[in-house]
C-alpha positions as CSV (number, residue, x, y, z in Angstrom):
1,M,125.9,56.7,52.4
2,I,128.4,54.6,50.5
3,V,127.6,51.7,52.8
4,M,123.9,52.2,52.3
5,V,124.4,52.2,48.5
6,A,126.6,49.1,48.7
7,A,124.1,47.3,50.9
8,S,121.2,48.2,48.6
9,S,123.2,47.1,45.6
10,I,124.0,43.8,47.3
11,G,120.3,43.4,48.3
12,V,119.0,44.1,44.9
13,G,121.6,41.8,43.3
14,G,120.8,39.1,45.8
15,Y,117.0,39.4,45.1
16,F,117.5,39.0,41.3
17,Y,120.0,36.1,41.9
18,I,117.5,34.3,44.1
19,S,114.6,35.0,41.7
20,D,116.7,33.6,38.9
21,L,117.5,30.5,41.0
22,Q,113.8,30.0,41.7
23,D,113.0,30.2,38.0
24,D,115.7,27.7,37.2
25,L,114.4,25.4,40.0
26,A,110.8,25.6,38.6
27,Q,112.1,24.8,35.1
28,A,114.0,21.8,36.4
29,R,111.0,20.5,38.2
30,L,108.9,20.9,35.0
31,E,111.5,19.0,33.0
32,A,111.7,16.3,35.7
33,Q,107.9,15.9,35.5
34,T,108.1,15.7,31.7
35,Y,110.8,13.1,31.8
36,K,108.8,11.1,34.4
37,I,105.8,11.1,32.2
38,A,107.9,10.1,29.1
39,T,109.5,7.3,31.1
40,E,106.2,5.9,32.3
41,E,104.9,6.0,28.7
42,Q,108.0,4.1,27.5
43,S,107.6,1.5,30.2
44,R,103.9,0.9,29.1
45,T,105.0,0.6,25.5
46,I,107.8,-1.9,26.4
47,D,105.3,-3.9,28.4
48,T,102.9,-3.9,25.5
49,L,105.6,-5.0,23.0
50,Q,106.8,-7.8,25.3
51,T,103.2,-9.1,25.6
52,A,102.8,-9.0,21.9
53,M,106.1,-10.8,21.4
54,Q,105.1,-13.5,23.8
55,T,101.8,-13.9,22.0
56,Q,103.6,-14.1,18.6
57,G,105.9,-16.7,20.0
58,V,103.0,-18.9,21.2
59,E,101.3,-18.6,17.8
60,L,104.5,-19.3,16.0
61,N,105.0,-22.5,18.0
62,R,101.4,-23.5,17.2
63,L,101.9,-22.9,13.5
64,N,105.1,-24.8,13.5
65,E,103.3,-27.8,15.1
66,A,100.5,-27.6,12.6
67,N,103.1,-27.3,9.8
68,G,104.8,-30.5,11.1
69,E,101.5,-32.4,11.1
70,I,100.8,-31.2,7.5
71,Q,104.3,-32.2,6.4
72,A,103.9,-35.6,7.9
73,E,100.6,-36.1,6.1
74,V,102.2,-35.0,2.8
75,N,105.0,-37.5,3.4
76,R,102.5,-40.2,4.0
77,Y,100.7,-39.5,0.8
78,L,103.9,-39.3,-1.2
79,S,105.0,-42.7,0.2
80,I,101.7,-44.2,-1.0
81,F,102.3,-42.9,-4.6
82,K,105.9,-44.2,-4.5
83,R,104.7,-47.7,-3.4
84,H,102.0,-48.0,-6.1
85,N,102.1,-47.8,-9.8
86,L,98.8,-45.9,-10.3
87,S,99.0,-46.1,-14.1
88,R,99.1,-49.9,-14.2
89,L,96.4,-50.1,-11.5
90,A,94.2,-47.6,-13.4
91,D,94.6,-49.7,-16.6
92,A,93.7,-52.9,-14.7
93,K,90.8,-51.4,-12.6
94,P,89.7,-48.1,-13.9
95,G,86.5,-47.9,-11.8
96,L,88.4,-48.4,-8.6
97,I,91.0,-45.7,-9.3
98,E,88.6,-43.2,-10.8
99,T,86.3,-43.5,-7.8
100,R,89.1,-43.1,-5.3
101,A,90.7,-40.2,-7.2
102,N,87.4,-38.4,-7.4
103,N,86.7,-38.9,-3.7
104,G,90.2,-37.8,-2.8
105,T,89.9,-34.7,-5.0
106,K,86.6,-33.9,-3.5
107,A,88.0,-34.2,0.0
108,V,91.0,-32.0,-0.9
109,F,88.7,-29.3,-2.4
110,E,86.4,-29.4,0.7
111,T,89.4,-29.0,3.0
112,I,90.7,-26.1,1.0
113,R,87.3,-24.5,1.0
114,N,86.9,-25.0,4.7
115,D,90.4,-23.6,5.4
116,T,89.9,-20.5,3.3
117,T,86.3,-19.7,4.2
118,V,86.1,-16.7,6.5
119,I,83.8,-17.2,9.5
120,V,82.1,-13.9,10.5
121,D,81.0,-13.8,14.1
């Protein structure tokens, strides 16, 4: 009888122990699946960020080149003003300077307008 009670106790204890292990295993599998999904999401996010960073790098290079061209043009204009005494030239030939100044101002304003106009597709 004692052997039967001991065997029964061991059997019941083993059943609960195995059931608990199965629950732990199911929980571990669920956590592993959750981590897998999170890792895949993070990988996609990293890929998206890397693509965006490459695009920004290309655009930054393009803007730097455009800025260099604009700076060269500014330097060219400034050198023209340094080489010529516009006040003396305007006194000597007012029609020549006024016409050129007006045409230049008009061109600058048109360029600004074209650069700041939003084109809607």
